[in-house]
Every structure is written in C-alpha cells, then in structure tokens.
C-alpha positions as CSV (number, residue, x, y, z in Angstrom):
1,M,-32.4,-13.8,20.0
2,V,-35.0,-13.2,17.7
3,T,-38.9,-13.1,19.2
4,T,-40.2,-15.6,16.9
5,S,-38.5,-18.2,13.7
6,N,-42.1,-16.5,12.0
7,A,-40.5,-14.3,8.9
8,M,-43.8,-12.4,8.2
9,S,-42.7,-8.9,8.1
10,Q,-44.3,-7.9,11.0
11,Q,-43.5,-6.1,14.0
12,W,-42.1,-8.9,16.2
13,D,-40.8,-11.0,13.7
14,A,-37.9,-12.7,12.7
15,P,-35.2,-11.1,12.5
16,N,-36.2,-8.5,15.0
17,G,-34.5,-8.8,18.2
18,W,-36.4,-6.4,21.1
19,A,-34.2,-5.7,24.2
20,P,-37.1,-6.4,27.3
21,L,-37.2,-10.1,25.0
22,Q,-33.4,-10.8,25.4
23,L,-33.7,-9.1,28.6
24,F,-35.7,-12.1,29.9
25,A,-33.8,-15.0,27.8
26,V,-30.8,-14.0,30.4
27,E,-32.2,-13.5,33.6
28,G,-33.6,-16.9,33.0
29,L,-31.0,-18.7,31.9
30,R,-29.2,-16.8,34.7
31,N,-31.3,-18.3,37.3
32,Y,-31.5,-22.1,36.0
33,G,-27.5,-21.6,36.1
34,F,-27.2,-21.7,32.7
35,E,-24.6,-18.7,32.7
36,M,-22.2,-19.2,29.5
37,Q,-25.6,-18.9,27.5
38,A,-26.8,-15.7,29.2
39,Q,-23.0,-14.4,28.6
40,T,-22.9,-14.6,25.2
41,I,-26.8,-13.9,24.5
42,M,-25.7,-10.0,26.3
43,L,-22.5,-10.1,24.3
44,R,-24.1,-10.5,21.1
45,F,-26.7,-7.9,22.1
46,C,-24.9,-5.2,23.4
47,K,-22.3,-5.8,20.6
48,T,-25.1,-5.3,18.1
49,I,-26.1,-2.1,20.0
50,E,-22.6,-0.8,20.2
51,R,-21.8,-1.0,16.4
52,H,-25.4,0.3,15.3
53,F,-24.2,3.2,17.9
54,A,-21.2,3.8,16.5
55,L,-22.6,4.2,13.1
56,S,-25.5,6.1,13.8
57,G,-25.5,8.2,17.1
58,V,-29.0,6.5,18.7
59,L,-30.0,3.6,20.3
60,L,-33.8,1.3,18.7
61,E,-35.9,-0.4,19.9
62,K,-35.4,-3.5,17.9
63,Y,-32.2,-4.7,16.5
64,N,-32.2,-7.0,13.5
65,V,-30.3,-9.8,15.1
66,C,-29.7,-12.2,12.3
67,E,-28.0,-9.9,9.9
68,P,-26.9,-6.7,12.5
69,E,-25.6,-4.7,9.9
70,I,-29.4,-4.0,8.2
71,K,-31.9,-2.6,9.8
72,A,-34.4,-3.6,11.9
73,G,-38.1,-3.3,9.9
74,G,-41.3,-4.8,9.6
75,G,-45.0,-3.4,11.4
76,E,-47.3,-0.8,11.0
77,Y,-44.3,1.7,11.9
78,D,-40.3,3.0,11.2
79,V,-38.2,1.7,13.8
80,Q,-38.1,3.8,17.0
81,L,-35.2,5.7,18.0
82,G,-33.8,6.6,21.8
83,F,-35.9,3.8,23.1
84,G,-35.7,3.3,27.0
85,W,-35.9,-0.5,27.0
86,T,-32.8,-0.9,25.1
87,N,-31.2,2.1,27.4
88,G,-32.1,-0.1,30.1
89,V,-31.2,-3.3,29.2
90,Y,-27.9,-2.5,27.8
91,T,-26.9,-1.0,30.9
92,R,-28.0,-3.5,32.9
93,F,-26.0,-6.4,31.0
94,Q,-22.9,-4.6,31.0
95,T,-23.4,-4.3,34.5
96,Y,-23.7,-8.5,34.8
97,L,-20.8,-8.7,32.4
98,N,-19.0,-6.2,34.4
99,Q,-19.2,-8.5,37.8
C-alpha cells in the first residue's frame, strides 16, 4: 500500500511503501474482520522484501510498492539499509501468515 497517492518525489509519496504503515493497515483490517485483504497486503509486501533481499542481500526502510523491481526514492536522503522497522514488520507478517 502506498502512503499517499501524491507523486511529488517526496520521502513519503507514491510509489513508496513503508513497513510501519503496512503493519497499521494490516492490524486495522484484521481487527475489523477483513482477513483476506490483510493477507493480500502481507503476502505482497513480504514478496517485495524477499525479491529485493534475494538480489541485494539487504532490507530497506521503504520500497517501491507500485513497481517493486524499481528502487524506492524521493526525499532528502537515499534509501536507508537495514532498517529495524522493516525487519520487525516482516517478522510479524511471517508469524501471521504461518498461523
């Protein structure tokens, strides 16, 4: 899920997707019984992370969730490597997906 539909090349703009916001969306959907939609978001985001990791060996702070084969960008600095929230959200999603 993109953070916003704005595509102005800013840090949080489309096409970027950030791990904590994926988690907030999934938790909200699950809390209201939309398990299938939550499952779809988790599977897509995990697949994006796994694809990038297989090619680069690192996890990132944000991903291009519209075109996952293209690196995320925008904002005042380059994409950060090994971000803790990506690790945590990926782990949480794997726990949910394997229940």
